[in-house]
C-alpha positions as CSV (number, residue, x, y, z in Angstrom):
1,M,-53.0,-91.6,-40.9
2,S,-49.4,-90.5,-41.4
3,F,-47.8,-89.4,-44.7
4,D,-44.6,-91.2,-45.7
5,V,-42.1,-89.1,-47.6
6,G,-39.9,-92.1,-48.2
7,A,-36.1,-92.5,-47.9
8,A,-33.3,-90.3,-49.3
9,R,-32.4,-91.1,-52.8
10,D,-29.8,-90.1,-55.4
11,A,-28.8,-86.5,-55.6
12,R,-25.5,-84.8,-56.4
13,L,-23.8,-81.5,-56.2
14,E,-21.9,-79.9,-59.1
15,G,-19.3,-77.2,-58.6
16,A,-16.7,-76.6,-56.0
17,G,-17.6,-74.3,-53.2
18,E,-20.1,-71.4,-53.8
19,P,-22.1,-71.3,-55.9
20,W,-22.9,-75.0,-56.2
21,T,-25.7,-76.7,-58.1
22,L,-27.9,-79.4,-56.7
23,V,-28.9,-81.9,-59.4
24,F,-32.1,-83.8,-58.3
25,V,-33.6,-86.3,-60.7
26,R,-36.9,-88.2,-60.2
27,E,-39.2,-90.3,-62.4
28,L,-42.9,-89.2,-62.3
29,R,-45.7,-91.3,-63.5
30,Q,-47.4,-88.6,-65.6
31,P,-46.4,-87.3,-69.1
32,P,-44.4,-84.0,-69.4
33,P,-47.5,-81.8,-70.3
34,V,-49.2,-82.8,-67.0
35,V,-46.0,-82.2,-65.0
36,W,-45.4,-78.9,-66.8
37,E,-48.8,-77.7,-65.7
38,A,-47.9,-78.4,-62.1
39,L,-44.6,-76.5,-62.5
40,T,-46.2,-73.4,-64.0
41,D,-49.7,-73.0,-62.7
42,P,-49.9,-71.0,-59.4
43,A,-52.9,-73.0,-58.1
44,E,-51.0,-76.2,-58.6
45,L,-47.7,-74.9,-57.2
46,D,-49.6,-73.8,-54.1
47,Q,-50.4,-77.4,-53.4
48,W,-46.8,-78.7,-53.5
49,A,-44.0,-76.1,-53.9
50,P,-42.2,-74.0,-51.2
51,F,-43.6,-70.8,-52.8
52,V,-46.6,-69.4,-54.6
53,P,-46.0,-67.2,-57.7
54,V,-48.2,-64.2,-58.3
55,R,-48.7,-65.3,-61.9
56,D,-48.5,-68.2,-64.3
57,L,-44.9,-69.1,-65.1
58,N,-45.6,-69.9,-68.8
59,E,-44.3,-66.6,-69.9
60,P,-40.8,-65.0,-69.4
61,G,-40.6,-62.0,-67.3
62,V,-40.6,-60.6,-63.8
63,T,-42.7,-62.0,-61.0
64,T,-42.8,-62.5,-57.3
65,F,-42.7,-65.8,-55.3
66,T,-44.3,-65.8,-51.9
67,M,-42.7,-68.2,-49.4
68,V,-45.1,-69.4,-46.7
69,D,-44.1,-70.9,-43.4
70,G,-47.1,-71.1,-41.0
71,D,-48.3,-67.6,-40.6
72,N,-45.1,-66.0,-42.0
73,R,-45.0,-64.8,-45.6
74,E,-42.0,-63.5,-47.4
75,D,-42.0,-62.1,-51.0
76,T,-39.0,-62.8,-53.1
77,P,-38.3,-61.3,-56.6
78,A,-38.1,-63.8,-59.4
79,V,-37.5,-63.7,-63.2
80,V,-38.8,-66.4,-65.5
81,R,-35.9,-66.7,-68.0
82,V,-36.6,-69.7,-70.2
83,V,-39.9,-71.2,-71.1
84,E,-39.8,-74.2,-73.6
85,A,-43.1,-76.0,-72.8
86,P,-43.2,-78.8,-71.9
87,K,-39.5,-79.3,-71.7
88,V,-37.5,-76.6,-69.9
89,L,-38.5,-74.0,-67.3
90,E,-35.8,-71.8,-65.8
91,Y,-36.2,-68.9,-63.4
92,T,-34.4,-67.0,-60.7
93,W,-35.7,-67.2,-57.1
94,G,-34.0,-64.3,-55.4
95,Q,-30.4,-64.9,-56.3
96,D,-30.8,-68.6,-56.9
97,L,-31.3,-70.1,-60.3
98,L,-33.7,-73.1,-60.9
99,R,-33.8,-75.1,-64.1
100,W,-36.5,-77.8,-64.5
101,E,-36.0,-80.2,-67.4
102,L,-38.7,-82.7,-68.4
103,E,-38.0,-85.7,-70.7
104,P,-40.5,-88.3,-71.7
105,A,-39.8,-91.6,-70.0
106,G,-42.3,-94.3,-71.1
107,D,-45.7,-93.0,-70.1
108,G,-44.1,-90.7,-67.5
109,T,-41.5,-88.0,-67.1
110,L,-37.9,-87.9,-66.1
111,L,-37.8,-84.7,-64.0
112,T,-34.4,-83.0,-63.5
113,L,-34.1,-80.1,-61.2
114,R,-30.8,-78.0,-61.3
115,H,-30.9,-75.6,-58.4
116,T,-27.9,-73.3,-58.2
117,L,-27.5,-71.5,-54.9
118,V,-25.6,-68.3,-54.9
119,E,-25.7,-67.6,-51.2
120,P,-24.2,-70.0,-48.7
121,S,-26.7,-72.7,-47.8
122,D,-26.9,-76.3,-46.4
123,P,-27.0,-78.6,-49.5
124,A,-28.6,-81.4,-47.5
125,S,-31.4,-79.1,-46.2
126,V,-32.1,-77.8,-49.7
127,T,-32.2,-81.4,-51.1
128,T,-34.5,-82.6,-48.4
129,G,-36.8,-79.7,-49.0
130,W,-37.1,-80.6,-52.7
131,H,-37.4,-84.3,-51.8
132,V,-40.5,-83.6,-49.7
133,C,-42.0,-81.2,-52.3
134,V,-41.6,-83.7,-55.1
135,V,-43.2,-86.5,-53.0
136,V,-46.2,-84.2,-52.4
137,L,-46.2,-83.3,-56.1
138,Q,-46.4,-87.0,-57.1
139,H,-49.3,-87.5,-54.8
140,L,-51.1,-84.5,-56.3
141,L,-50.5,-85.7,-59.8
142,D,-51.8,-89.2,-58.8
143,G,-55.1,-87.6,-57.7
144,D,-54.3,-88.3,-54.1
145,P,-53.3,-84.8,-52.8
146,H,-51.8,-84.6,-49.4
147,G,-51.5,-80.8,-49.1
148,V,-48.4,-78.8,-49.2
149,I,-45.7,-79.3,-46.6
150,R,-43.7,-76.1,-46.0
151,G,-41.2,-74.7,-43.6
152,R,-41.2,-76.0,-40.0
153,E,-44.1,-78.3,-40.8
154,A,-41.6,-80.6,-42.6
155,E,-40.2,-81.6,-39.2
156,R,-43.4,-83.6,-38.6
157,Y,-42.4,-85.7,-41.6
158,G,-38.9,-86.7,-40.7
159,F,-37.0,-83.7,-42.2
160,D,-34.1,-84.0,-39.8
161,A,-33.4,-87.7,-40.5
162,L,-33.8,-87.1,-44.3
163,R,-31.4,-84.2,-44.1
164,E,-28.8,-86.3,-42.3
165,A,-29.2,-89.0,-45.0
166,Y,-28.8,-86.5,-47.8
167,G,-25.7,-85.1,-46.0
168,K,-24.2,-88.6,-46.4
169,I,-25.3,-89.0,-50.0
170,L,-23.9,-85.6,-50.9
171,G,-20.7,-86.2,-49.0
172,R,-21.2,-83.3,-46.6
173,A,-22.3,-83.1,-43.0
174,A,-25.8,-81.9,-42.6
175,G,-25.7,-78.7,-40.7
């Protein structure tokens, strides 16, 4: 049985040139405290995120994120800067800055990710990566875990077509 990551949806870029900030908003069916746990607990992050932290992200301070792509592992320094449970989580990931904002939306959560990239990067690829991760997250939260999709494995789930679609949405060619 195949896993459908769905079609490209709204996303936008803020800022002109480098750095730029991806703003990615999604509605999740679970309330903010449940989503918060998935954003901060290493065991849950390991089931949907592109990295695994060496510690819980509920406390400010230095940590390390391990990126996994098949058999390859790469440690990246990170600093948890803002923890306002269950509303705002902000941390660095290498030189990037990620800010997760959670707002109640009926019985669920309006999730806003602001990912500021310092080093040159392909906005469509970054957006596609988060799209796939958040689809996997929603399945995990629904009690129907798929398993994490990281790195080259995303190609099996239509990464290239999604990247091209996000390039059009963001107004830039996918490269």
